[in-house]
N, C-alpha and C positions, 0 to 999 in steps of 0.2 A: 504494500500498497504507499504511495505517494505522500507524503505530508503536504506539500505546493505541489499541484503536477504545473507544468509551464503549458499552456495550450495554445496555439498559432491559428487564427482567424484570418484566412483570405475572403475581403470581401467586406465592404460597408452598406447592403443595402438590406432589406427587411432582415434574411437569414442571417447574415453576420450581426447584426445589429441584437437580433433576438438570443442570438448564442451567447455574446456578449455581456451585458442587462442582465440574464440569467446568471454568468460565471462570477459577476462581479459582487453578485449577493453573496455571494462565498468567499472571499478574500484568504482564508486562511488553507482552503482546499485548493485554490486556483487562482493563478496569476495569468495576464492574456495578451497576447500583442495581435492587437488588429491593424489588415494590413489593407490599403486600398490604393488608387490609382487617381482618386483627387483625396481632398483632405474636408470632402463632405458627403452625409447622406443624402442624395438627391430621391424623393418622393413622387416614383412613377406615375403614382394613375394620376395623377394632377400638372402633367408636362402638356398636355393641351392646353390645360387653361392659360401657363404661359406665353404658349406661342401662338394664342388667339385672343392674349392683351387683357384675358380677365386676373390675370396673375402675374409679380416679378417674379423672377427668377429667385430671388432670395426668398421668396416666398415659401419654396419646395423644397429648400437646401438646409441641411443643417452642418454645420462646425464639426466635423468630428471631437477633434481634439478638445472644445469647449462642452460637450458632450459627456466626455467621461472625466470631467475637470476634476471634480471630484471622487472620483476614482481611483485610487492608486494604485490596483491590485492590475486597473486597464492600460498598458500604454499603445496609442497610437503610431505608428511609422506609414507616413506615404511613400509609395512604388508601385512601380510595376511587376505583379510577378509574372517568371519567362519560363521558371520550372519548378513541379514541387515534385518529391519524394514519398510517396507515404511508407516506404519502408522504414526512412527514419525520419520520418515527418517532419521533413524539412523542404523551405522554399528558394529560390534563388531568383534575386530581384535583377530588375536591368540595370542597375549600378552597380552589380555584382556582388552583392552583401548576399548572407547565405542566413538565417535565420531556422533556427530548429528548435523543435520542443517536443512534449512528453505525449500530446495531442494533438492531429491534423484538422482543423474543419475547414473546406473548401466550398467555398458561396460566392461563386464568381459572379456568376450572375447570367446574361445572356443577351445576346446583340440580333439584331434583323436579320432573317433569311429570305434572300434574295431569291433562292431557286434557281439558281443558274442565268435569271435575266439578264440580257445583255442591253449595257445602257443605264446600267444602277448610277456609275457616278454623276448625273443628271438626277437623281430622287432625293426628297428628304424624308431620311425616316424620324421615327419619334421615341426613342427608345432611352434617350438622355438628355439633361440639362443644358448640355454645349448644343442637340439636336433644337431643342425649341427655342431656345434664341436664336437658332442660324433660321429658323423657318417663321418664325415672329419677322422677324429683318425681311424675308423674302417677300412674304406680305404686305409687308408696308411699302419695298422696293416697288414693285409690281404696281401699285395704286400707282405711286407715285409718277413713275414712266410712261403710264397710259394718262398723267393728268397731261402731261407735257406733250405727249405726241397719242391721241387717240385714237392713231389708226393703231396703236398696238394694242388695245382691246381687240379688235377684230380680229387679227395674232394671235389671241388665245390667251394674252399673258393675264387676262382676270380670271378664266380657268384653270378652277385647282380640280384636280383628278386626285379619289383618297384610294390606295389600293387596300382593299380588305376591309369586308364588310362585319367585323369580328368587333370586341368592342374597342379596340383602339381607332380603330376607321369609324365606327359610327359615333362615335364620341367627337373625334375632331370634324367630322362630314358636317354633325351637328350644331358644332361651335363658330363653325366656317361661316354656316347658314344664317345663323345669330349676329355676327359680326357683320356678314352682309348687308344683313336686311333691317338690322334694329340701330347698330354703333356707325358705319364707314356712311351710311348714308348724309353726315352732319359734316362730315371734314371733305368727301365726294361728292358731293348731291348728283355731278352728272352722270357718274358711272357708278356706282352703287345704287339700287342692286340690280339697275337695269343691262349692265353689260357685265356684269361677274355671273359665274356658274359655278356649281359644284358637284361634281359626278362623281358618283364613288361605286367602283367595279369590284364582281367578287367571281370566284369559280363556285362559289356554293349556291343553292336554292333557296336561303331566304338572308335576309340580315340580323346578323346576333342567332348566329348557325346554332350555340350551343345554348337555347334559351327554347322557352315551350311556345309552339302554333303560332298561341293568344299574344305573346310576346312579339314576334316573326310582325305582325298585324302591326299591331301598335308602331313597334319601332320604323315600319316602312312607312304607314303612315304619317309619323311625326316628321318624319323627315323630306317626304314628298310636299307636306306641308306647308316648308320650310323651304322648300322651292329647291332639295337636291333631288339629282337626275338618280337614279337607280338603275344599276347595269349589274345582273345576275349572273351566272351561269357563262360569266365571259371571265378572261385571263388576260394580263398584260402581257406581250409577246417582248415586246420591244420598249425603250425606252427613249428617246432622243431630245436634243438639249429644246426642242420646242414644239415637240408631240410625241406622244404612245400610239404604239400601232397594237389594237386589240387582238384576242384569239380567231373574229369572227370576220377578221378581217377590215376593219374600220380603225378610222385616225382620227384622233383628238389633238387640235391644236392644245398646248398647254406649257406653260414655263416654271411649271410648281405640281411634281408629282411626290405625294404623300405618302407613304409609303407604311401600312399597319396591317401587312399580309402575312405574319406571321415569324417565328423566332427561333432561336438555334441560341443554343449551348456558347458564351463566351470562349473566348480563344485557351483560357485556361485550362480545360475539357482535353485540349490536346496535346498540351503539355504534359499530363499527368502519365501519360500511355496506360492506361485504365482502358478495362473496356467500356466502349461507348453503344448506346441505345439510340433510341427514335431522339433525333434534332442534335445529334451530335452530344447527348447526355448522359454521364457515365454513370454507371445500373450502379444500384445501392442493396441490403440486404435492407428487411425490412424494419429495422433499428439506426438505421442510417450511417451504418459501416460500412466499408468496402470491402467485398468477398478477400481473406487473406490478409487483412490490415485492420485487427480487431480497435484501433485508435488511430484512423484516421475517418474521418466523416466528412460525405459532400450533403451539403440541403441548400432547398432553394431551386431558381430555375437550371442549376448547371444539373441538378440533379434527374435521374427518374427512379424515384421514389412507387415502390409496389404499393396497389390501394386494394382493398378487399374484397376485390373483382377481379383483380388479375391487372387491368391496367394500371398504368402510372397516375400518380395525383395532376390535375391541371397547372398549368403555371400560371399561381394567382399568389396577389401578396400575401393571403391571410395563410395559405401553404405553405411556402416561405418562412413566417414570421414565428408560424407554431414548429415546423423544423429546427429551426437554428435555436427555437428552447427546447425542444425535445435532444437536442443533439447536445445539449449542455447540461439535462436531466439525463443522459446515459453518462456523460462523460463524470458526474459526481454516483451513480452509481459504482461504478466501476472501481473510480477512489475507494469507495466503501465494501467497496469485496461484492455488492453486488450485482445480478445480471439485469445487463441493459435489457429494455423492453421496446417493443414494437410500436412502431411512432402510430400513433390514435390519432387522427386528425377531424376537430369539433368543426363542423361544416358551416360558415358563414353565409353559404348561397354565394350566388355571381347576380353580377346588376352592371348596369350602364347610365350615364346621361345622355339624352338623344339631342340635349339643346336645353335653354332656359328654363327650367321648370319642369322640364319631362324628363323623367327616368324609369326604366325599369328595372324592377328586383324577384329575385327568386330567392328567399329564406331558408336558410335551415336544411338540413336532410331529407325535408318532403317537399323542397320547393312551394313553399307558400307562393303565389304571386303578387306581384303591386305594380302597379304603375302610379304615374303623375307625380303630384305633391307628395301621396305615402311613401312613394317609391323613391324620392326624392329625400326625404326624413332617413329611409334604410338606407339609403347610399350615403347618407351622410355620417350613420351608424355606424355604418364597419372602416369608414377611411378614419373616423374617429377612434376605433379601434385597433387600426392599423400605427397610428399617431399615439398610442397608449405607451409607446417607449417614452413619450418627453411628455409629462401629463397638462404645464405649459403649454404647451403648441397644441395639443389635442383642444383645450377645451379655447383657446385664440384662433383656431379654424372652423369650429362649431357657431362661436359666438361671429365671426364672421359669413358663414356659410347663410346663417339665418337673417342675417341682414340684407344680402343679396337676393333670397328668395321675394321676387316677385318686384325687385327692383328696376328702372330702366337703366341700362350701360350706359357710360360714354366711355370715346376712346380714348386710353392714358396709354399713351406711349414712353411715358418714363419706367425705366429697371426700378425704382424705388418700392419697397417692398409696402404694400399693400396691408400683410397682416404683421400684429405687434406680438413679439415671443417673449414676455417679459419672464423673467427669472428662466429660460429653458437650461441655460445652465443643471439647474440643480435637477436635473431628471434623475 
């Protein structure tokens, strides 16, 4: 039995923070080195709100050093992990440093999966804070360019093509539609909404495919009512600087293709040399350890976590957070000479915002369905739960969200934070 184990955690997302926070409650049993390429945790579910001028970047970023400032047993190291060895439970950083621990937790997250589509250097993914800021700048740049040269709009400058009708694609399409119809007319009255379009493209047969048929209909109607064009049963075959080519042969003139078409494991998964499953994710045992490596854990979007039905758990923030917490619990079990326990997920449901004051939520294991304002309340509750790593941040988010409910929006191009995280470092 180790008196105080050294746990190395790679990744400052939901899984990594969930693990670090749980271990920080037991400083006599474990000290933690948390490693991330950024010095902040980015709250991924709200990136689309940064991209569409609803929130500033600082509203969805938490300084990792400050977050653990009062936790002496947690050390944050900024660096990009280029290799990991589950045998020695060590990682190598891009500056050549090697960090070794008694336990290793890999929680490196995910990245956009372009499925080999040509021309994705022209695409705007939405899977990081940098992505959100880049897309935000692009939207404003295109409207300002079209204001100077009206022919630009005719050449597709104000046509926004969203690839993917899952939660990410649906949320950004709805937010863009709201931006075009409710906010931008005050700044660009001759361009929005008359000359702006949002087109959502998906290979599936329904918007929000994992949801119920009732939710499909609600989401489709809500988007259509807000002017979004929906192209289902269609894929993007190629992306160019000024157009996309669809699988049905159509071409859409556009200068902004937003990718919400799927994710795969972050590059860290390939650097470990372990068995990879669907989406390049690392296969794990039911206790979240890697086969033949009882002190190496993989959690969050980097892991294929077997569910009770034999299929892997979905890549959701609530799954990642709970998997990180469970990994910490199993480390503590092992330190106490107790058997590790199989991961038991508490299903929080699935949900998506479809636009201002419109949401769909299917709550709990039995998928109780909620739409509209009630769906918004459910969406708010689950996101507040995910922000539970910081009570002050959670409370500020709830206050902001209810203030925004039903309020008319205005265009705010400043990146000054709209939320105020009083005492955030006390979490």
